[in-house]
C-alpha positions in Angstrom: -10.5 -9.4 19.8 -11.6 -12.6 19.6 -15.8 -13.0 18.9 -17.4 -16.8 19.8 -20.3 -17.6 17.4 -21.5 -13.9 16.7 -24.7 -14.8 14.3 -27.1 -16.8 15.5 -27.3 -20.2 14.6 -23.8 -20.0 12.7 -20.9 -21.6 14.0 -17.8 -20.1 13.5 -15.6 -17.3 15.2 -14.2 -14.4 14.3 -10.2 -14.0 15.0 -8.9 -10.6 14.7 -11.8 -8.6 14.9 -11.9 -4.8 14.5 -15.5 -3.2 14.7 -16.6 -1.5 12.1 -13.5 -2.7 10.0 -14.1 -6.5 9.7 -10.8 -8.4 8.8 -11.7 -11.6 10.3 -10.1 -15.2 9.9 -12.7 -18.0 9.6 -10.9 -20.9 11.2 -11.5 -24.9 11.1 -14.0 -26.6 11.8 -16.1 -23.6 11.2 -19.5 -24.3 9.4 -21.2 -21.8 7.2 -24.7 -22.5 5.4 -22.5 -23.4 2.4 -20.1 -26.3 4.3 -17.1 -26.2 6.5 -13.9 -25.1 6.5 -10.8 -28.1 7.2 -7.6 -28.3 7.0 -5.6 -29.3 3.6 -2.3 -29.9 5.4 -1.4 -29.8 9.3 -3.5 -28.1 12.2 -4.4 -25.3 14.3 -1.3 -26.5 16.3 1.0 -25.1 13.8 0.1 -21.4 13.4 2.9 -20.9 16.2 5.4 -22.0 13.6 4.3 -19.7 10.3 7.0 -17.4 9.1 6.1 -13.9 9.2 4.8 -12.2 6.5 6.6 -9.9 4.5 5.2 -6.8 2.3 1.7 -7.3 4.1 -0.4 -4.9 2.1 -1.5 -2.0 4.0 -5.2 -2.6 4.6 -4.8 -5.6 6.5 -1.9 -4.4 8.7 -3.4 -3.9 12.5 -5.2 -0.4 12.6 -6.4 -0.3 16.0 -4.7 2.5 18.3 -5.1 0.3 21.6 -2.5 -2.4 19.6 1.1 -1.8 19.4 1.6 -3.6 15.6 5.7 -5.0 15.9 7.3 -4.6 12.2 9.9 -6.4 11.9 13.0 -4.8 11.7 14.0 -6.3 8.0 10.0 -4.7 6.7 9.9 -3.4 3.2 7.0 -1.6 2.9 5.2 -1.8 -0.4 5.6 1.3 -2.9 1.7 1.1 -3.8 -1.2 -0.9 -2.5 -1.3 -4.6 -3.1 -3.0 -5.8 -6.2 -3.7 -9.5 -6.7 -2.6 -10.2 -10.7 -5.6 -11.9 -12.5 -5.5 -13.2 -15.9 -7.1 -10.7 -18.3 -9.4 -12.1 -20.3 -11.3 -10.4 -23.6 -12.8 -7.6 -23.0 -10.3 -5.9 -20.5 -7.0 -7.5 -22.3 -6.3 -4.0 -23.6 -6.7 -2.0 -20.3 -4.9 -4.5 -18.5 -2.0 -4.6 -20.8 -1.8 -0.8 -21.2 -2.0 -0.5 -17.3 1.0 -2.8 -16.8 3.2 -0.7 -19.5 2.4 2.6 -17.5 3.3 0.7 -14.5 6.7 -0.7 -15.5 8.0 2.9 -17.0 6.3 4.8 -14.2 8.5 2.7 -11.3 11.6 2.3 -13.6 11.6 -1.2 -14.3 11.6 -0.4 -17.8 13.6 2.4 -19.7 14.0 1.9 -23.1 11.3 1.1 -26.1 13.1 -1.9 -26.8 12.6 -3.1 -23.1 8.7 -2.2 -23.2 8.1 -4.3 -26.2 9.7 -7.0 -24.6 8.2 -6.4 -21.3 4.4 -6.0 -23.4 4.6 -9.5 -25.5 5.8 -11.3 -21.8 3.0 -9.8 -19.8 0.6 -10.5 -23.2 1.9 -14.2 -23.5 1.7 -14.9 -19.5 -1.5 -12.5 -18.4 -4.2 -12.3 -21.6 -6.3 -14.7 -22.4 -6.3 -15.2 -25.0 -3.1 -13.1 -25.8 -3.6 -10.1 -27.8 -2.7 -9.9 -31.3 0.4 -8.2 -32.1 -0.8 -4.9 -33.6 -2.7 -4.5 -30.4 -0.2 -5.4 -28.1 1.8 -2.3 -30.1 -0.7 -0.3 -30.2 -0.7 -0.4 -26.0 2.7 0.0 -25.7 2.7 2.9 -27.9 0.7 4.6 -26.5 2.2 3.9 -22.6 5.7 5.1 -24.5 4.5 8.3 -26.1 2.4 9.4 -22.6 5.7 8.6 -20.6 7.6 10.9 -22.9 5.5 13.7 -22.6 5.3 13.3 -18.7 1.7 12.6 -18.3 2.7 8.9 -16.9 1.6 9.5 -13.1 2.4 5.5 -12.2 4.6 4.8 -9.5 5.4 8.4 -8.7 4.4 10.3 -5.8 2.4 13.4 -5.7 1.0 16.7 -3.5 -2.7 16.3 -3.2 -4.7 19.0 -0.6 -8.1 19.8 -0.6 -8.4 23.2 -1.3 -10.2 24.5 2.5 -7.3 22.0 3.9 -4.4 23.8 1.6 -5.6 27.0 2.1 -6.2 26.6 6.2 -2.9 25.8 6.2 -1.3 28.0 4.2 -3.0 30.8 6.3 -2.4 29.5 10.0 0.1 26.9 10.1 2.8 27.1 7.0 5.1 25.1 8.6 2.9 22.3 9.3 1.8 22.8 5.2 5.4 22.5 4.9 6.2 19.5 6.5 3.3 17.6 5.2 3.3 18.6 1.2 7.2 16.9 2.1 6.2 14.0 3.4 3.7 13.8 0.7 6.1 14.4 -2.4 8.5 11.8 -0.7 6.4 9.4 0.1 3.3 7.3 -1.5 0.2 6.8 0.7 0.6 4.1 3.2 4.7 4.1 3.1 6.1 4.0 6.6 8.8 6.4 7.0 11.2 7.8 9.4 11.2 11.3 10.6 13.5 11.9 13.4 14.4 14.9 15.1 17.6 15.4 12.8 15.2 16.4 10.0 15.1 19.7 11.6 18.4 20.9 10.2 16.6 20.7 6.4 15.2 23.9 6.9 17.2 25.3 9.7 14.8 24.7 11.9 15.2 24.6 15.8 14.2 20.9 17.5 11.6 22.7 19.4 9.9 24.0 16.8 10.4 20.8 14.2 9.0 18.9 17.1 6.1 21.1 17.6 5.2 21.0 13.9 5.9 17.0 14.1 3.3 16.7 16.9 0.4 19.1 15.1 1.0 16.9 12.2 0.0 13.7 14.2 -2.3 15.1 16.0 -4.5 16.1 13.4 -4.2 13.0 11.8 -1.7 13.6 8.5 0.6 10.8 9.5 0.8 8.5 12.5 3.6 6.3 14.7 3.1 3.0 13.9 6.6 1.8 15.6 7.7 3.8 18.8 11.1 4.6 19.0 14.1 2.4 21.3 17.4 2.2 21.5 18.9 2.2 18.3 16.1 1.9 16.4 14.0 5.0 15.5 10.6 5.2 15.3 8.0 4.9 12.1 
C-alpha cells in the first residue's frame, strides 16, 4: 500500500505500508524537519533493476494475508533472526565475546577447544574496541566451552515450548495436533520456512485425510501459515 503525505505539513510518502506494522520506505526527494533524502548514485528508475534480496530478515517479509509473497526458488532461510553486527565498546565486550563463542559452538561452526580459542581471538580483534585482554578473552572462551560440554548451550538449537494452558488443552482434546506441532517446533527454529507435504503421513502411519485435517487445524489455529502455495513440481512452504 502507498500512502501519500500521511502527516500534515511533512512531505513524504510511505511505500509498502501495513496498518499497525509500519515497514515503510522513505524515498527521495522527501523532506523531513532535519533535512531531505536524495540519491547518492542512480535514481528511482533503477529500482526495477536491483538484485533480488536473499536471506531477508523474517520481520521484514510481507505479512499481509492478502498478498501472495513470491519466494525465490533458491531462497535460503536464516537459521535464526538476523542480527546486525556492531562494534562492541568497553562495557559490553565481555557479553559480546561470550555470546559469539556460545553461538559458534551451538551452530557447530566451532567444534574443538582450540578452534574456539582461535575464533574468540579473531572476534576480539575485529569487534571489540579496544580488544579484550588475553585473560578476559580466555575467561569468556572457557565459560562458553564449559557450558557447552555440560549440555547447557541452547544457542542455535531448536526447542519445543508451549504455554501450559495450550499444551494441556491440546493433549486433552487434540493429541494429533499436539504431536504435529511439537514435532515441527523441534525440527524448525522460529521463522524458518519448511515443507509439509502429504507424504509426511507415512512417518506415523496416518492416512492422508487424517494428516491433511490435522495440518488444516494447525493452520487455522495459527501455529504456522502458508507463505508459498504449491504449484506443479514445487511444494508449498
